N, CA and C atoms as a LAMMPS dump frame, in Angstrom:
ITEM: TIMESTEP
0
ITEM: NUMBER OF ATOMS
510
ITEM: BOX BOUNDS ff ff ff
-5.0000000000000000e+02 5.0000000000000000e+02
-5.0000000000000000e+02 5.0000000000000000e+02
-5.0000000000000000e+02 5.0000000000000000e+02
ITEM: ATOMS id mol type element x y z
1 1 1 N -257.538 212.181 -84.388
2 1 2 C -256.941 210.994 -84.793
3 1 3 C -258.205 210.332 -86.171
4 2 1 N -259.192 210.625 -85.487
5 2 2 C -260.29 210.183 -86.702
6 2 3 C -260.644 211.149 -88.074
7 3 1 N -260.413 211.99 -88.086
8 3 2 C -259.603 213.03 -89.489
9 3 3 C -258.168 212.201 -90.112
10 4 1 N -257.424 211.788 -89.167
11 4 2 C -256.171 211.349 -90.049
12 4 3 C -256.899 210.052 -90.671
13 5 1 N -257.337 208.862 -90.319
14 5 2 C -257.589 207.741 -90.291
15 5 3 C -258.619 207.883 -92.024
16 6 1 N -259.981 209.36 -91.635
17 6 2 C -260.146 209.488 -93.046
18 6 3 C -259.294 209.556 -93.902
19 7 1 N -258.395 210.449 -94.012
20 7 2 C -257.822 210.806 -95.175
21 7 3 C -256.909 209.672 -95.233
22 8 1 N -256.026 208.863 -94.281
23 8 2 C -255.672 207.807 -94.825
24 8 3 C -256.067 206.712 -95.464
25 9 1 N -257.644 206.397 -95.442
26 9 2 C -258.451 205.464 -96.238
27 9 3 C -258.627 206.464 -97.741
28 10 1 N -258.789 208.105 -97.726
29 10 2 C -258.583 208.091 -98.869
30 10 3 C -257.438 208.447 -99.971
31 11 1 N -256.574 208.862 -98.814
32 11 2 C -255.18 208.521 -99.779
33 11 3 C -255.161 207.1 -100.542
34 12 1 N -255.301 205.947 -99.635
35 12 2 C -254.9 205.041 -100.509
36 12 3 C -256.251 204.756 -100.935
37 13 1 N -257.138 204.716 -101.285
38 13 2 C -258.374 204.608 -102.203
39 13 3 C -257.657 205.022 -103.563
40 14 1 N -256.879 206.392 -103.339
41 14 2 C -256.637 207.103 -104.841
42 14 3 C -255.222 206.302 -105.395
43 15 1 N -254.65 205.823 -104.416
44 15 2 C -253.2 205.29 -104.749
45 15 3 C -253.974 203.681 -105.306
46 16 1 N -254.622 203.235 -105.451
47 16 2 C -255.424 202.104 -105.676
48 16 3 C -255.901 202.812 -106.275
49 17 1 N -256.181 203.641 -107.102
50 17 2 C -256.928 204.185 -108.511
51 17 3 C -255.754 204.629 -109.115
52 18 1 N -254.66 204.916 -108.764
53 18 2 C -253.268 205.208 -109.458
54 18 3 C -253.172 203.715 -109.702
55 19 1 N -252.481 202.687 -109.172
56 19 2 C -252.254 201.468 -109.772
57 19 3 C -253.227 200.852 -110.475
58 20 1 N -254.295 201.166 -110.286
59 20 2 C -255.429 200.45 -111.233
60 20 3 C -255.157 201.141 -112.815
61 21 1 N -254.516 202.464 -113.01
62 21 2 C -254.97 202.827 -114.371
63 21 3 C -253.279 202.373 -114.658
64 22 1 N -252.428 202.547 -113.85
65 22 2 C -251.327 202.271 -114.051
66 22 3 C -250.875 200.323 -114.885
67 23 1 N -251.857 199.907 -114.547
68 23 2 C -252.24 198.575 -114.787
69 23 3 C -252.83 198.418 -116.369
70 24 1 N -253.817 199.137 -116.307
71 24 2 C -254.277 199.65 -117.531
72 24 3 C -253.389 199.686 -118.908
73 25 1 N -252.79 201.054 -118.228
74 25 2 C -251.378 201.465 -119.136
75 25 3 C -250.536 200.509 -119.81
76 26 1 N -250.397 199.159 -118.735
77 26 2 C -249.438 198.569 -118.84
78 26 3 C -249.849 197.472 -119.87
79 27 1 N -251.204 197.107 -120.004
80 27 2 C -251.539 196.474 -120.543
81 27 3 C -251.945 196.864 -122.48
82 28 1 N -251.681 197.595 -122.077
83 28 2 C -251.812 198.635 -123.43
84 28 3 C -250.855 198.581 -123.744
85 29 1 N -249.564 198.522 -123.23
86 29 2 C -248.049 198.381 -123.356
87 29 3 C -247.483 197.616 -123.945
88 30 1 N -248.15 196.115 -123.431
89 30 2 C -248.457 194.742 -123.73
90 30 3 C -248.535 194.712 -125.713
91 31 1 N -249.424 195.156 -125.733
92 31 2 C -250.015 195.37 -126.842
93 31 3 C -249.237 196.003 -127.741
94 32 1 N -248.755 197.417 -126.834
95 32 2 C -248.127 197.871 -128.215
96 32 3 C -246.619 196.953 -128.432
97 33 1 N -246.033 196.716 -127.329
98 33 2 C -244.855 196.003 -127.372
99 33 3 C -245.058 194.068 -128.566
100 34 1 N -246.516 193.62 -128.288
101 34 2 C -246.575 192.569 -129.409
102 34 3 C -246.89 192.91 -130.655
103 35 1 N -247.42 194.164 -130.774
104 35 2 C -247.619 195.116 -132.352
105 35 3 C -246.006 195.912 -132.716
106 36 1 N -245.349 196.064 -132.192
107 36 2 C -244.12 196.856 -132.08
108 36 3 C -244.16 198.137 -132.62
109 37 1 N -244.926 198.802 -131.907
110 37 2 C -245.651 200.093 -131.818
111 37 3 C -245.009 200.665 -131.422
112 38 1 N -243.526 201.154 -131.875
113 38 2 C -242.728 202.207 -130.893
114 38 3 C -243.57 203.658 -130.439
115 39 1 N -244.292 204 -131.407
116 39 2 C -244.936 205.735 -131.4
117 39 3 C -245.74 205.451 -129.653
118 40 1 N -246.33 204.377 -130.258
119 40 2 C -247.742 203.737 -129.477
120 40 3 C -246.828 203.902 -127.702
121 41 1 N -245.672 202.828 -128.15
122 41 2 C -244.898 203.066 -126.408
123 41 3 C -244.119 204.32 -126.331
124 42 1 N -243.919 204.878 -126.951
125 42 2 C -243.163 206.257 -126.197
126 42 3 C -244.284 206.46 -125.483
127 43 1 N -245.565 207.022 -126.459
128 43 2 C -246.994 207.793 -125.606
129 43 3 C -247.319 207.04 -124.614
130 44 1 N -247.306 205.51 -123.962
131 44 2 C -247.549 205.062 -123.006
132 44 3 C -246.508 205.627 -122.146
133 45 1 N -245.352 205.622 -122.302
134 45 2 C -244.211 206.163 -120.829
135 45 3 C -244.264 207.182 -120.724
136 46 1 N -245.012 208.396 -121.712
137 46 2 C -245.343 209.376 -121.164
138 46 3 C -246.132 209.425 -119.864
139 47 1 N -247.294 208.805 -120.272
140 47 2 C -248.227 208.573 -119.673
141 47 3 C -248.071 208.223 -118.157
142 48 1 N -247.83 206.517 -118.459
143 48 2 C -246.749 206.285 -117.237
144 48 3 C -245.984 206.794 -115.934
145 49 1 N -245.48 207.491 -116.677
146 49 2 C -244.73 207.979 -115.555
147 49 3 C -245.232 209.598 -115.057
148 50 1 N -246.439 210.499 -115.827
149 50 2 C -247.108 210.86 -115.191
150 50 3 C -248.029 210.299 -113.759
151 51 1 N -248.394 208.901 -113.802
152 51 2 C -249.478 208.69 -112.757
153 51 3 C -248.173 208.344 -111.864
154 52 1 N -247.287 207.691 -112.506
155 52 2 C -246.42 207.774 -111.3
156 52 3 C -245.602 208.366 -110.066
157 53 1 N -245.556 209.701 -110.83
158 53 2 C -245.268 210.837 -110.037
159 53 3 C -246.837 210.885 -109.32
160 54 1 N -247.83 210.906 -109.517
161 54 2 C -248.857 211.097 -108.784
162 54 3 C -249.31 209.969 -107.89
163 55 1 N -247.963 208.323 -107.995
164 55 2 C -248.206 207.392 -106.995
165 55 3 C -247.15 207.792 -106.102
166 56 1 N -246.224 208.644 -106.45
167 56 2 C -244.754 208.981 -105.571
168 56 3 C -245.116 210.014 -104.892
169 57 1 N -246.259 210.695 -105.124
170 57 2 C -246.332 211.927 -104.13
171 57 3 C -247.786 211.114 -103.224
172 58 1 N -248.519 210.428 -103.537
173 58 2 C -249.674 210.023 -102.26
174 58 3 C -248.909 208.905 -101.606
175 59 1 N -247.8 208.212 -102.519
176 59 2 C -247.53 207.298 -101.052
177 59 3 C -246.272 208.289 -100.124
178 60 1 N -245.63 209.545 -100.543
179 60 2 C -245.17 210.276 -99.405
180 60 3 C -246.168 210.909 -98.398
181 61 1 N -247.619 210.907 -99.261
182 61 2 C -248.282 211.383 -97.558
183 61 3 C -248.923 210.557 -96.95
184 62 1 N -249.084 208.755 -98.158
185 62 2 C -249.473 207.934 -96.604
186 62 3 C -248.487 207.7 -95.622
187 63 1 N -247.14 207.881 -96.535
188 63 2 C -246.314 207.895 -94.784
189 63 3 C -246.154 208.379 -94.28
190 64 1 N -245.952 210.191 -94.397
191 64 2 C -245.944 210.968 -93.446
192 64 3 C -247.36 210.994 -92.903
193 65 1 N -248.734 210.414 -93.143
194 65 2 C -249.618 210.252 -92.247
195 65 3 C -249.566 209.291 -91.056
196 66 1 N -249.303 208.216 -91.685
197 66 2 C -248.942 207.123 -90.882
198 66 3 C -248.152 207.381 -89.565
199 67 1 N -246.947 208.431 -90.286
200 67 2 C -246.098 208.853 -89.175
201 67 3 C -246.748 209.654 -87.946
202 68 1 N -247.302 210.361 -88.271
203 68 2 C -248.353 211.161 -87.571
204 68 3 C -249.39 210.32 -86.837
205 69 1 N -250.119 209.226 -87.258
206 69 2 C -250.465 208.183 -86.14
207 69 3 C -249.686 207.4 -85.437
208 70 1 N -248.76 207.33 -85.895
209 70 2 C -248.175 206.888 -84.848
210 70 3 C -247.358 207.741 -83.471
211 71 1 N -247.512 209.1 -83.977
212 71 2 C -247.069 210.161 -82.957
213 71 3 C -248.217 210.228 -81.875
214 72 1 N -249.167 210.547 -82.895
215 72 2 C -250.377 210.632 -82.095
216 72 3 C -250.6 209.466 -80.754
217 73 1 N -250.263 208.038 -81.702
218 73 2 C -250.422 207.289 -80.55
219 73 3 C -249.691 206.747 -80.123
220 74 1 N -248.581 207.398 -79.728
221 74 2 C -247.489 206.847 -78.964
222 74 3 C -246.382 205.719 -79.359
223 75 1 N -246.886 205.611 -80.878
224 75 2 C -245.746 204.8 -81.629
225 75 3 C -244.559 205.176 -82.311
226 76 1 N -243.625 204.134 -82.587
227 76 2 C -242.535 204.5 -83.272
228 76 3 C -242.938 204.657 -84.277
229 77 1 N -242.253 205.942 -85.097
230 77 2 C -242.974 206.233 -86.474
231 77 3 C -242.203 205.053 -87.243
232 78 1 N -240.825 204.52 -87.091
233 78 2 C -240.37 203.458 -88.185
234 78 3 C -240.927 201.537 -87.867
235 79 1 N -241.674 202.179 -86.946
236 79 2 C -242.2 200.38 -86.691
237 79 3 C -243.448 200.369 -86.7
238 80 1 N -244.46 201.418 -87.08
239 80 2 C -245.814 201.143 -87.312
240 80 3 C -246.173 200.701 -88.77
241 81 1 N -246.531 199.524 -88.765
242 81 2 C -247.615 199.37 -89.932
243 81 3 C -248.753 199.563 -90.064
244 82 1 N -249.47 199.273 -91.519
245 82 2 C -250.773 199.603 -91.525
246 82 3 C -251.982 198.739 -90.762
247 83 1 N -251.217 197.153 -90.719
248 83 2 C -251.888 196.469 -89.744
249 83 3 C -251.772 197.052 -88.191
250 84 1 N -250.719 197.376 -87.701
251 84 2 C -250.79 198.409 -86.664
252 84 3 C -251.49 199.265 -86.27
253 85 1 N -251.826 200.043 -87.228
254 85 2 C -253.219 201.081 -87.227
255 85 3 C -254.75 200.61 -87.343
256 86 1 N -254.788 199.458 -88.446
257 86 2 C -255.95 198.342 -88.046
258 86 3 C -256.22 197.993 -86.621
259 87 1 N -255.2 197.633 -85.659
260 87 2 C -254.955 197.465 -84.646
261 87 3 C -255.564 198.574 -83.234
262 88 1 N -255.103 199.793 -83.562
263 88 2 C -255.433 200.718 -82.998
264 88 3 C -256.77 201.082 -82.734
265 89 1 N -257.647 200.723 -84.118
266 89 2 C -258.952 200.818 -84.396
267 89 3 C -259.877 200.001 -84.452
268 90 1 N -259.669 199.332 -82.811
269 90 2 C -260.184 198.11 -82.458
270 90 3 C -261.479 198.456 -81.787
271 91 1 N -261.794 199.733 -81.356
272 91 2 C -262.573 200.394 -80.586
273 91 3 C -263.852 201.002 -82.079
274 92 1 N -263.13 201.315 -83.117
275 92 2 C -264.364 201.798 -84.466
276 92 3 C -264.042 200.766 -85.072
277 93 1 N -265.066 199.681 -84.969
278 93 2 C -264.74 198.715 -86.452
279 93 3 C -265.312 199.012 -87.804
280 94 1 N -266.194 200.092 -87.679
281 94 2 C -266.298 200.404 -89.121
282 94 3 C -265.01 200.909 -89.715
283 95 1 N -264.325 202.115 -89.321
284 95 2 C -263.401 202.261 -89.821
285 95 3 C -261.826 201.454 -89.501
286 96 1 N -261.932 200.71 -89.266
287 96 2 C -260.79 199.328 -88.994
288 96 3 C -261.469 198.241 -90.29
289 97 1 N -262.405 197.892 -90.293
290 97 2 C -262.976 197.603 -91.608
291 97 3 C -262.832 198.149 -92.634
292 98 1 N -262.692 199.259 -92.787
293 98 2 C -262.845 200.114 -94.076
294 98 3 C -261.604 200.367 -94.454
295 99 1 N -260.311 200.652 -93.762
296 99 2 C -258.88 200.296 -93.351
297 99 3 C -258.407 199.287 -94.163
298 100 1 N -258.953 198.08 -93.978
299 100 2 C -258.794 197.033 -93.662
300 100 3 C -258.94 196.548 -95.193
301 101 1 N -260.043 196.699 -95.687
302 101 2 C -260.989 196.744 -96.935
303 101 3 C -259.784 197.39 -97.755
304 102 1 N -259.61 198.69 -97.633
305 102 2 C -258.847 199.901 -98.802
306 102 3 C -257.115 198.895 -98.743
307 103 1 N -256.626 198.837 -97.607
308 103 2 C -255.4 198.06 -97.787
309 103 3 C -255.414 197.237 -98.502
310 104 1 N -255.972 196.272 -98.659
311 104 2 C -256.05 194.828 -99.55
312 104 3 C -256.637 194.888 -100.875
313 105 1 N -256.972 195.808 -101.288
314 105 2 C -257.248 196.452 -102.405
315 105 3 C -256.071 197.028 -102.759
316 106 1 N -255.462 197.507 -102.269
317 106 2 C -254.158 198.173 -102.773
318 106 3 C -253.141 197.58 -102.814
319 107 1 N -253.256 196.68 -101.958
320 107 2 C -252.2 195.689 -101.858
321 107 3 C -252.606 194.408 -103.339
322 108 1 N -253.685 194.491 -103.545
323 108 2 C -253.663 193.342 -104.929
324 108 3 C -253.946 194.043 -106.352
325 109 1 N -254.013 195.791 -105.929
326 109 2 C -253.414 196.1 -107.212
327 109 3 C -252.135 196.214 -107.695
328 110 1 N -251.196 196.36 -106.771
329 110 2 C -249.897 196.261 -107.082
330 110 3 C -249.537 195.749 -107.219
331 111 1 N -249.995 194.252 -106.496
332 111 2 C -249.723 192.619 -107.265
333 111 3 C -250.01 192.918 -108.538
334 112 1 N -250.674 193.23 -109.205
335 112 2 C -251.601 192.664 -110.554
336 112 3 C -250.919 193.264 -111.265
337 113 1 N -250.401 195.186 -110.979
338 113 2 C -249.314 195.537 -111.645
339 113 3 C -248.028 194.941 -111.762
340 114 1 N -247.686 194.002 -110.742
341 114 2 C -246.408 193.691 -110.993
342 114 3 C -246.299 192.157 -111.836
343 115 1 N -247.204 191.64 -111.661
344 115 2 C -247.551 190.458 -112.659
345 115 3 C -247.626 191.179 -113.431
346 116 1 N -247.874 192.086 -114.54
347 116 2 C -247.858 192.575 -115.93
348 116 3 C -246.996 193.107 -116.243
349 117 1 N -246.061 193.549 -115.463
350 117 2 C -244.714 194.392 -115.505
351 117 3 C -243.713 193.472 -115.943
352 118 1 N -243.898 192.139 -114.973
353 118 2 C -242.876 191.555 -115.186
354 118 3 C -243.352 190.586 -116.917
355 119 1 N -244.483 190.471 -117.271
356 119 2 C -244.763 189.74 -118.882
357 119 3 C -243.95 190.792 -119.309
358 120 1 N -244.632 192.189 -119.741
359 120 2 C -243.779 192.906 -120.54
360 120 3 C -242.476 193.135 -120.507
361 121 1 N -242.096 193.032 -119.736
362 121 2 C -240.717 192.862 -119.459
363 121 3 C -239.881 191.625 -120.389
364 122 1 N -240.869 190.548 -119.795
365 122 2 C -240.164 189.432 -120.799
366 122 3 C -240.541 189.446 -122.15
367 123 1 N -241.686 190.131 -122.581
368 123 2 C -241.646 190.524 -123.869
369 123 3 C -240.46 191.47 -125.029
370 124 1 N -240.01 192.294 -123.819
371 124 2 C -239.178 193.021 -124.455
372 124 3 C -238.149 192.483 -124.197
373 125 1 N -237.493 191.327 -123.889
374 125 2 C -236.511 191.141 -123.667
375 125 3 C -236.585 190.084 -124.652
376 126 1 N -237.774 189.252 -124.988
377 126 2 C -237.601 188.306 -126.056
378 126 3 C -237.29 189.447 -127.236
379 127 1 N -237.632 190.494 -127.531
380 127 2 C -237.901 191.432 -128.836
381 127 3 C -236.371 191.84 -129.084
382 128 1 N -235.676 192.232 -128.011
383 128 2 C -234.397 192.654 -128.388
384 128 3 C -233.51 191.329 -127.88
385 129 1 N -233.496 190.517 -127.839
386 129 2 C -232.825 189.246 -128.26
387 129 3 C -233.317 189.041 -130.07
388 130 1 N -234.309 188.987 -130.16
389 130 2 C -234.864 188.85 -131.855
390 130 3 C -233.817 189.829 -132.539
391 131 1 N -234.246 191.08 -132.395
392 131 2 C -232.968 191.802 -132.916
393 131 3 C -231.763 191.965 -132.709
394 132 1 N -231.322 191.561 -131.533
395 132 2 C -230.147 191.295 -131.74
396 132 3 C -229.658 190.025 -132.81
397 133 1 N -230.391 189.199 -132.946
398 133 2 C -230.226 188.147 -133.674
399 133 3 C -230.81 188.094 -135.238
400 134 1 N -231.719 189.362 -135.39
401 134 2 C -231.583 190.056 -136.861
402 134 3 C -230.536 190.486 -137.215
403 135 1 N -229.803 191.454 -136.48
404 135 2 C -228.593 192.601 -136.857
405 135 3 C -227.465 191.624 -137.224
406 136 1 N -227.132 190.338 -136.395
407 136 2 C -226.622 189.611 -136.415
408 136 3 C -226.088 188.591 -137.697
409 137 1 N -227.408 187.926 -137.84
410 137 2 C -228.053 187.822 -139.611
411 137 3 C -227.56 188.493 -140.791
412 138 1 N -227.498 189.951 -140.175
413 138 2 C -227.208 190.775 -141.505
414 138 3 C -226.247 191.117 -141.584
415 139 1 N -225.304 191.306 -140.511
416 139 2 C -224.37 191.442 -140.689
417 139 3 C -223.574 190.174 -141.418
418 140 1 N -223.723 189.045 -141.017
419 140 2 C -223.437 188.149 -141.547
420 140 3 C -223.748 188.094 -143.333
421 141 1 N -224.566 188.73 -143.568
422 141 2 C -224.828 188.661 -145.069
423 141 3 C -224.076 189.483 -145.451
424 142 1 N -224.207 190.621 -145.621
425 142 2 C -223.939 192.094 -146.166
426 142 3 C -222.276 191.905 -146.211
427 143 1 N -221.139 191.124 -145.014
428 143 2 C -219.933 191.504 -144.839
429 143 3 C -219.532 191 -145.814
430 144 1 N -218.176 190.823 -146.478
431 144 2 C -217.963 190.498 -147.402
432 144 3 C -216.885 189.143 -147.005
433 145 1 N -216.605 188.366 -147.292
434 145 2 C -215.353 187.29 -147.091
435 145 3 C -214.134 187.582 -146.604
436 146 1 N -213.36 187.47 -145.75
437 146 2 C -212.623 187.943 -145.924
438 146 3 C -211.276 187.636 -146.924
439 147 1 N -210.552 188.388 -147.512
440 147 2 C -209.917 187.808 -148.411
441 147 3 C -208.44 187.347 -147.726
442 148 1 N -208.32 186.315 -148.037
443 148 2 C -206.854 185.57 -147.548
444 148 3 C -205.844 185.814 -148.873
445 149 1 N -204.439 186.574 -148.793
446 149 2 C -203.376 186.973 -150.024
447 149 3 C -202.611 185.886 -149.154
448 150 1 N -202.074 185.517 -150.495
449 150 2 C -200.576 184.313 -150.353
450 150 3 C -199.531 184.926 -149.508
451 151 1 N -198.847 184.404 -148.895
452 151 2 C -197.807 185.291 -147.818
453 151 3 C -196.915 184.579 -149.535
454 152 1 N -195.72 185.491 -149.51
455 152 2 C -194.554 185.727 -150.553
456 152 3 C -193.635 184.682 -149.628
457 153 1 N -193.072 184.353 -150.282
458 153 2 C -191.864 183.266 -150.294
459 153 3 C -190.463 183.472 -151.152
460 154 1 N -189.304 183.397 -151.033
461 154 2 C -188.218 183.892 -151.81
462 154 3 C -188.699 183.116 -153.093
463 155 1 N -188.119 183.757 -154.209
464 155 2 C -188.207 183.486 -155.613
465 155 3 C -187.247 182.289 -155.419
466 156 1 N -188.211 181.211 -156.51
467 156 2 C -187.639 179.937 -157.124
468 156 3 C -186.647 180.151 -158.544
469 157 1 N -185.676 179.418 -158.081
470 157 2 C -185.159 179.495 -159.491
471 157 3 C -186.032 178.56 -160.663
472 158 1 N -185.577 178.857 -161.952
473 158 2 C -186.259 178.075 -162.541
474 158 3 C -185.204 177.555 -163.728
475 159 1 N -185.829 176.847 -164.326
476 159 2 C -184.194 175.813 -164.987
477 159 3 C -182.976 176.116 -165.13
478 160 1 N -183.257 177.927 -165.774
479 160 2 C -182.393 178.279 -166.384
480 160 3 C -181.577 178.84 -165.56
481 161 1 N -181.809 179.512 -164.319
482 161 2 C -181.213 179.56 -163.412
483 161 3 C -181.705 181.279 -163.189
484 162 1 N -182.382 181.547 -164.026
485 162 2 C -182.972 183.08 -163.462
486 162 3 C -183.829 182.823 -162.605
487 163 1 N -184.882 184.147 -162.587
488 163 2 C -186.042 184.233 -161.635
489 163 3 C -186.978 183.692 -161.76
490 164 1 N -188.064 183.008 -161.211
491 164 2 C -188.772 182.206 -161.073
492 164 3 C -189.791 182.597 -160.978
493 165 1 N -190.69 181.647 -160.317
494 165 2 C -192.31 182.115 -159.854
495 165 3 C -192.379 181.917 -158.632
496 166 1 N -192.906 182.59 -157.666
497 166 2 C -192.728 182.646 -156.448
498 166 3 C -194.077 181.499 -155.915
499 167 1 N -193.171 181.02 -154.714
500 167 2 C -194.234 179.196 -154.069
501 167 3 C -195.464 180.587 -153.009
502 168 1 N -196.662 179.99 -153.574
503 168 2 C -197.962 180.225 -152.697
504 168 3 C -198.432 179.218 -152.2
505 169 1 N -197.755 178.151 -151.698
506 169 2 C -198.053 177.143 -150.911
507 169 3 C -197.836 177.444 -149.616
508 170 1 N -196.731 177.978 -149.717
509 170 2 C -196.756 178.447 -147.824
510 170 3 C -195.066 177.301 -147.521
């Protein structure tokens, strides 16, 4: 069990590193959005996708390891949380404290990432609204005014009884 706990701690440390890396990329993304640097945004998106795939791999490993710990300790796989693993380690205070610290660090890095992603989302939405407004303004200046043609009425007879002019007033 001690080996599994150390593996869990190492995986969570690596997850925290990946979350911190994503945070840095998200900060760069914010700057690229503000500068409207599409090329930089595309590069950052590629980098973020690579880090996200690593993060997903680590998350699967973490879940599998916690499930293994649940099996070893007789807990249900679906019911065990990090706090339960920490409680299981009450007779090993050093490992317990290290796991608690790593869990807090991971939680904090995820929260920071959520915050910057919300900022980036708002900036992108604002940029899209501005683009839509600009396109609408451009369309209204380019589009010609619709031409209204008069409707033709029956011919009016002139004073001589012949064909006259058409009534264009409706």
